[in-house]
N, C-alpha and C positions, 0 to 999 in steps of 0.2 A: 081339419085336424087340427085341433091343438096343439100350441107349440110350448113348449115349454124346455129353461135354458138350468144348465150350472158352469162354475170356470170353477180353476182353482189358481188364485192368483199366487205374485210370488215374482223376485228379483234375483237372480235371474230364474227363468220356469222352465226354457225349451228343452227341459231334460226331464222335466216331470214324467210320470208314466200312472198316474192319476187321470187321465183321460181313456188311455187302457184301459183301468179299470170300471168306471162309471158306464161306459159306452159299450164296454160285454155286459154289463149287469142291466142295463136299459135294454138292449135285444132281447135278452135271455126273460125277462121281464113281459116284454111284447112292448113298452114302451115307445111306440116307434113317432110318437111324437117329441122327444124328448136329444136333446144333445147335449156336450161336455165338453166345453175345450179351453185350452188354458192358455192366459194373459197374464204378459209382463205387466208388472206395478211395484213402483218403491212405495216406500212407507208416508210421503208427501204428499204421492197421490191415491190414498186409497179413499179418501172423502169425496173426492172428486168420484172418482170411478164408481164408489157404489150408489152416488148418489145415481150418478146418468141415466142408473138401470132402470129399466122399462119394469110393468110389471110382470112380463112373459118370464123375468127369469125366479127362479122358486130358490137358491143355494148357493154359497161360494163355498169354495174352501182356501182356509188360505196358511200358506208356509211363512219359511223364515225373507224379508222380516218384517213380517206384518200381524205377528199373532198379537200386540200388546194393544197396537193401535184397533186392530180389530173388537175387540174387546171394547176399548174406552167408544167405541162409536157405534155399537150396539145400542139397544133400545131398553133392552133385555139380556138378561144370562142366565146359564146354569149356577147352583151352585158351585162346582168342579170348576168350572170358567173362571170364576170371581174366584175362588180360592188360590186359586193354580198362578194365576194373573194371565192368563193367557186364552186365546182363544182359535182355535184352530177350521171354526166351523160358523158361518153367518147362515140361519133359515129365512124367508121370507114368510110373516105373518099377516096374517089375513088383512089387519090394513094394513100393509105395506113397508112396516118395520120390519128392524132384524133381530134378530134372535140368537145371541152367542151362547157355543156348546166349546169343548174340548172334548172332540171323539178321540183324540192321541191316550186320554187316558183309557177310556173305556178299548181302546184296540192293545192297549199294550193289557190288561185285565184280562181277555180274549185270549191271546195269544197264551200268558202267563199258566193259568188253568188249564189251558188246552195240551200244554209240556208237564204237565203234572205237578204246579206249584201247590205245597202243602196250605193248607187257609192257617190263618195271621204271622206269616214269615216271617221272621227276621232279613231284613232287604239291604244290602252295600249297594250304591249308587255309585259310579266313576266318572265325576264330569258334574258341572252346576248350571249348566247353561238351558234355555230353553228344555231341550228333552228330558233334563232330571225335572223341571217341573212336573213333568205329567208323571213321569217315575214316582215322583210323590205323594202324586193323586193318586195313583194303581192300585203303589201299596197298603197308603188307605182305605181303599176300598176293598181289598181284599184282606184286611183286620191287622196289618202291621199297627202295632202304637209307636214302634220307633223305627228311626230310618239311617245310618251311618252314609253320610256325603264323604265321597273324597275328592280334594281338591289341590290345585297347585297353592293357591292364595287363599289366606282363612276369610278374605273382608268377600269373596264369592259367596262361602257360607252366609255369610252375616245376613247376606241379601235375600238368601232364600227360609230364613226365617220365619218371616210375617207367614209363608204360603205353608211354612210347616204348621204354625202355631195353628193356623184357620182351617188346616185340614184334621187338626188333634195329633200332631208326631212330635214326638221327642227328636228332634233332630240332633246327634252327634257328629260331631266332626272329626276330620284324619286329613293327615300331610299326603300327599303325592306319593313321597317316598316311603309311605308306611302301605301303600297298596296290596302287595303281596301277601301281607298277612290277615285279610280284611275281605280276604275268598270262603271263609267259615261262616257263611250263610244260605239261609235258603235260595232267593235269590238274587243273582250278584246283575248288575245293569250297568252295561259300556252306554255311557253318550258322551265319549269325548271323541274330536275328530277323528278321521283317517293314519293311524300309523300311530297316534300318541300311547294307546293301550298294546302294542307289539311286542314290547321288551318283559311284558310281564308274563308273554307265552310259555316262558323257559322254566321262568322262579312261582309260580302258583300251583300250589297242593290241593287239588282238588279234592272237595267233600266229598263221597257219596249222597246221592240226593238233589244236592245244587243243581236248579235252574241258569242258565245265563242264558241273558236276554242281550246282541252286542245290534245297537241301531246301525251300524252300519249296514251295507245290503252291496257296495262296491268298491273295490274288487272282495268276492267273497269267496272260501273262506276266511276270512282276516286270523292271522295267526291263532289269534286269543280262542276263537272261535273250532280250529284245527284242533290243537293244545286240549278242549274242554272236551270235542267230539270224540278225541282218541280216548282220552281218562273212561269214558261212560257216559258224558253228564248231556243230560238234554242242552239242547243251545237253538233257541230262535235267533231270527235275525232282524233286521230296520224291513226287508220286504213283507214279513209276517205282519208287522207294526204296518205297512203301508195297506196292508188289505186292511188287517182288521180297523182301523181307524177310517175308510172308506166306506165297508157295512156300513157302520151307523147314519153315516152322513150321508151316504143311500136312502136309508130310510126315513132320515129326515126328511129331505128332500122331496123325496114321492108321493108316500104314504104306503108306499111296498112294504110287508114286511112276515117274513125272513127276507134277508137281497139275496137274492140269487148266486153263492157264494162260490162253489164251485165256477160257475161259467166266468166272474170274476177272478177268482184265482190262477187257472188257466190263461189266461189271458194275460195276467200277469207275472207270472211264471215266465210263459210262453215270449212275452215281451222283453224280458230281464236277460233271457237267455244269448238272445239275438245282439245283446249290447257289447 
């Protein structure tokens, strides 16, 4: 039996649910020789880690703090990975080189469309970190022409401008104190850490038809997500994104299309419910 391997790399990584998702997919697709593990790896260790992998390694998932370094180390990359400046996926090519992609973008597009987001949406993003870059990529894929990014520091927004330019987006900046006034959008994407947006739950006037994506999934629901659901707003979580980005990775690693979504979803949500 041929053996193929894949893994998620990051630091810390023990908490990752990615092995649950991918291994469930392998089982459902009858890929008996496939396995997927978690490997703790710091940014300074990534080049050596990748360089030491044998030909049985088909693909890697990258989480923080490795996404920018993974892009730098790849021999080739998708347009979206280059534009966002981050890669959460490395796929082994036939010549042994690594090809970079950012499936966070595709995962976000998938879950937002499934939640009923309209074409060419008006988008507000809370926070300016790595997930914001994926949100910019998703907004461009969904046909947005501009995105409002809300951050505590204006300098963070300026760091995002090259990515916005590469994606063909106009970047509008806003200060964190004005966040509650900027929910009059088709999609509000919260990429801020746990607790940072909790205070907005009591001050937002939700517009019918808005979709909220909150990148947190533990604890869930967040106060912001709970307030949105109470107001009849469609809400998607970081758990939905984790599944969405993994589906694309699975297809690229294995060549099996479409990925067995139902089995992967069931395994993920069952594992998450036990935590």
